[in-house]
NUVO-400675 format. One record per residue (C-alpha): residue number from 1; residue in one letter; y, z, x. Coordinates in steps of 0.05 Angstrom, whole numbers. Layout:
<nodes>
{node NUM; A; {Y; Z; X}}
...
</nodes>
This chain:
<nodes>
{node 1; M; {-3; -2; 7}}
{node 2; K; {68; -18; 24}}
{node 3; I; {144; 12; 3}}
{node 4; R; {197; -28; -3}}
{node 5; V; {265; 1; -7}}
{node 6; L; {316; -42; -54}}
{node 7; D; {377; -53; -30}}
{node 8; L; {415; -13; -86}}
{node 9; A; {374; 52; -49}}
{node 10; E; {394; 33; 10}}
{node 11; R; {465; 35; -12}}
{node 12; D; {456; 104; -50}}
{node 13; L; {431; 135; 17}}
{node 14; R; {485; 106; 54}}
{node 15; A; {533; 135; 5}}
{node 16; G; {493; 201; 12}}
{node 17; F; {496; 196; 92}}
{node 18; T; {581; 185; 83}}
{node 19; F; {585; 241; 40}}
{node 20; Y; {551; 291; 76}}
{node 21; E; {567; 271; 144}}
{node 22; A; {641; 279; 119}}
{node 23; Q; {619; 354; 109}}
{node 24; Q; {595; 367; 179}}
{node 25; T; {581; 319; 237}}
{node 26; G; {503; 317; 243}}
{node 27; V; {495; 335; 174}}
{node 28; G; {485; 260; 148}}
{node 29; D; {429; 246; 198}}
{node 30; Y; {394; 302; 163}}
{node 31; F; {402; 275; 97}}
{node 32; L; {377; 208; 115}}
{node 33; D; {310; 234; 161}}
{node 34; S; {298; 279; 97}}
{node 35; M; {301; 225; 51}}
{node 36; Y; {266; 172; 87}}
{node 37; S; {207; 236; 88}}
{node 38; E; {206; 234; 20}}
{node 39; I; {206; 164; 18}}
{node 40; D; {143; 166; 63}}
{node 41; S; {110; 218; 20}}
{node 42; L; {107; 158; -32}}
{node 43; L; {43; 135; 13}}
{node 44; L; {11; 191; -13}}
{node 45; Y; {41; 214; -79}}
{node 46; A; {69; 154; -113}}
{node 47; G; {45; 153; -187}}
{node 48; I; {41; 232; -192}}
{node 49; H; {119; 245; -215}}
{node 50; R; {138; 242; -280}}
{node 51; R; {173; 180; -315}}
{node 52; V; {244; 188; -331}}
{node 53; F; {289; 136; -354}}
{node 54; G; {231; 85; -344}}
{node 55; Y; {216; 94; -267}}
{node 56; H; {176; 150; -240}}
{node 57; R; {222; 201; -211}}
{node 58; Q; {206; 246; -149}}
{node 59; L; {252; 297; -138}}
{node 60; C; {275; 319; -62}}
{node 61; R; {266; 379; -36}}
{node 62; R; {328; 400; 9}}
{node 63; F; {384; 359; -19}}
{node 64; P; {400; 354; -98}}
{node 65; Y; {376; 280; -102}}
{node 66; A; {314; 233; -136}}
{node 67; I; {281; 178; -116}}
{node 68; Y; {270; 131; -177}}
{node 69; Y; {214; 73; -163}}
{node 70; N; {165; 40; -190}}
{node 71; L; {88; 20; -173}}
{node 72; G; {59; -45; -171}}
{node 73; D; {-7; -72; -148}}
{node 74; D; {-3; -52; -75}}
{node 75; L; {76; -39; -67}}
{node 76; I; {118; 23; -84}}
{node 77; S; {192; -8; -103}}
{node 78; V; {244; 43; -91}}
{node 79; W; {300; 27; -139}}
{node 80; R; {349; 75; -136}}
{node 81; V; {366; 145; -95}}
{node 82; L; {412; 176; -138}}
{node 83; D; {449; 242; -137}}
{node 84; L; {422; 298; -184}}
{node 85; R; {491; 340; -190}}
{node 86; R; {526; 272; -231}}
{node 87; D; {528; 273; -301}}
{node 88; P; {455; 250; -338}}
{node 89; T; {488; 190; -368}}
{node 90; W; {507; 163; -311}}
{node 91; I; {446; 165; -275}}
{node 92; A; {423; 130; -331}}
{node 93; E; {469; 75; -332}}
{node 94; Q; {456; 66; -257}}
{node 95; L; {385; 53; -276}}
{node 96; R; {394; 6; -332}}
{node 97; T; {445; -35; -286}}
{node 98; I; {384; -64; -240}}
</nodes>
């Protein structure tokens, strides 16, 4: 099985990096390391997560983010990586714009 991180998810990760790096130098790198570790864990745990807004949603351990993904035959597609502190209506809208 392979993991594909789509452009929108990469954009979400860059935005998270920028936010956390502005808080304190080095935290942005820690954010990215944590998020990519969570994404890599999908190779073991993909499909066990609850479906929300039509996607599987993996909650991240170290940051208030969720990874929204879908499963194919031999592919895990990461659609978005969104900040859960946002309004749920905003999150739903972000997932509909795909």
